C-alpha positions as CSV (number, residue, x, y, z in Angstrom):
1,M,106.2,118.4,93.8
2,S,102.8,117.7,92.1
3,A,102.9,114.1,93.5
4,V,103.3,115.4,97.1
5,I,100.5,117.9,96.7
6,A,98.2,115.3,95.0
7,I,98.8,112.8,97.8
8,A,98.3,115.3,100.5
9,L,95.0,116.4,98.9
10,F,93.9,112.8,98.4
11,A,94.7,111.9,102.1
12,T,92.9,115.0,103.4
13,L,89.8,114.6,101.3
14,A,89.7,110.8,101.8
15,A,89.7,111.4,105.6
16,I,86.8,113.8,105.3
17,A,84.9,111.4,103.1
18,L,85.5,108.6,105.7
19,A,84.1,110.9,108.4
20,H,81.0,111.4,106.4
21,A,80.7,107.7,105.7
22,W,81.0,107.1,109.5
23,W,78.2,109.6,110.2
24,A,76.1,107.9,107.5
25,A,76.6,104.6,109.3
26,G,75.3,106.2,112.5
27,G,78.7,107.1,114.1
28,I,78.8,110.2,116.2
29,W,82.6,110.8,116.5
30,P,84.0,113.3,117.4
31,A,80.9,114.3,119.5
32,A,79.3,112.7,122.5
33,D,75.8,112.5,121.0
34,A,74.0,113.3,117.7
35,A,72.9,116.7,118.8
36,A,76.5,117.7,119.7
37,L,77.6,116.3,116.4
38,A,75.0,118.4,114.5
39,H,76.1,121.5,116.3
40,G,79.7,120.8,115.7
41,V,79.7,120.0,112.0
42,I,76.6,121.8,110.6
43,G,76.1,124.8,112.8
44,D,72.6,126.0,111.7
45,G,71.1,125.2,115.1
46,R,69.6,121.7,114.2
47,R,69.6,119.1,116.9
48,R,69.9,116.1,114.6
49,M,72.1,115.1,111.8
50,P,70.7,114.9,108.3
51,P,69.4,111.5,107.1
52,A,72.1,108.9,106.6
53,W,71.6,108.9,102.8
54,M,72.7,112.6,102.7
55,S,75.9,111.9,104.7
56,G,76.5,108.9,102.4
57,A,76.0,111.0,99.3
58,V,78.5,113.6,100.6
59,A,80.9,110.8,101.4
60,A,80.6,109.5,97.9
61,V,81.1,112.9,96.3
62,L,84.1,113.6,98.5
63,A,85.6,110.2,97.5
64,V,85.4,111.2,93.9
65,V,86.9,114.6,94.7
66,A,89.7,112.9,96.7
67,V,90.8,110.9,93.6
68,W,90.9,113.9,91.3
69,P,94.2,115.3,92.5
70,L,95.8,111.9,91.7
71,L,94.3,112.2,88.2
72,L,95.6,115.8,87.8
73,A,99.1,114.8,88.9
74,G,99.1,111.8,86.5
75,L,99.4,109.3,89.4
76,L,96.2,107.5,88.1
77,A,95.3,107.0,84.5
78,P,92.1,108.9,83.7
79,T,89.2,107.1,82.0
80,V,88.0,110.4,80.6
81,P,89.7,112.9,78.3
82,Q,92.5,115.0,79.9
83,A,90.5,118.2,79.1
84,A,87.7,116.8,81.3
85,V,90.1,116.0,84.1
86,V,91.4,119.6,84.0
87,G,88.0,121.2,83.7
88,V,86.5,119.2,86.6
89,G,89.6,120.0,88.6
90,A,89.1,123.7,88.0
91,V,85.5,123.4,89.1
92,F,86.6,121.7,92.3
93,A,89.1,124.4,92.9
94,A,86.4,127.1,92.4
95,V,84.0,125.3,94.7
96,F,86.6,125.2,97.5
97,V,87.4,128.9,97.0
98,V,83.7,129.8,97.2
99,R,83.2,127.7,100.3
100,G,86.3,129.0,101.9
101,I,85.4,132.6,101.3
102,A,81.7,132.0,102.3
103,G,82.8,131.0,105.8
104,Y,83.8,134.6,106.4
105,M,80.8,136.3,104.8
106,P,78.2,137.9,107.2
107,A,75.3,136.1,105.7
108,W,77.0,132.7,106.2
109,R,78.1,133.7,109.7
110,R,74.4,134.6,110.6
111,H,73.0,131.3,109.1
112,F,75.7,129.0,110.6
113,A,76.1,130.7,114.0
114,A,75.7,127.7,116.3
115,E,78.7,126.8,118.4
116,P,81.0,125.1,118.2
117,F,80.6,125.0,114.4
118,A,80.9,128.8,114.0
119,T,84.3,128.9,115.7
120,R,85.5,125.7,114.0
121,D,84.4,127.0,110.7
122,R,86.3,130.3,111.1
123,R,89.5,128.6,112.5
124,Y,89.6,125.3,110.6
125,F,86.9,124.5,108.0
126,S,87.0,127.6,105.8
127,P,90.8,127.9,105.9
128,L,91.0,124.2,105.0
129,C,88.8,124.8,102.0
130,L,91.1,127.6,100.9
131,V,94.1,125.4,101.2
132,L,92.4,122.7,99.2
133,A,91.6,125.2,96.5
134,A,95.2,126.3,96.5
135,G,96.3,122.7,96.1
136,F,94.0,122.1,93.2
137,A,95.1,125.4,91.6
138,A,98.8,124.4,92.0
139,L,98.1,121.0,90.3
140,L,96.2,122.8,87.5
141,V,99.0,125.4,87.0
142,E,101.7,122.7,87.1
143,G,99.8,120.6,84.6
144,V,99.4,123.5,82.2
145,A,103.1,124.4,82.6
146,S,104.4,120.9,81.8
C-alpha cells in the first residue's frame, strides 16, 4: 500500500511543480491572462504574478517534496540517512497540515479573499494540502511499523 500512496503523492506534487515551472516560464494556463492567473492562484488581490524566479524556486522545492514519498516508501534509495528521510518527511507532513488548516482560518480568509482563489482554496487547495499531509503521515506510520 505504501507504494501506491507514494506514487500518488509523487504524481500530484510533480504536477503542481510542473504548473509552477510553467508559470516561471511565462505560461498563464489555466487562466486567460496574467491578472486572472494571479487572482486564481494567489488570491491576495495582486494583478500580476510574482517574478519568474519565485515561481521557479517554488517549482524546485515542490520537485524535491515530490520525490520524498518515494524515499519514504523505499522506492528510491536515499543518499541521506534514513532518520533524515523520516524527519524531513515529518516536516513536510506538518507543513501540509498547517497550510491545509490555514485555508479555513479567518485571518487567512481575509488576506486571501480575491476570487476565484478564495473559493478554490476552500474547495480544492486546502483540502488537497490535508490529503497530502495524510499521505505523508501514512507513509511515516507505515515506515515506523515495518
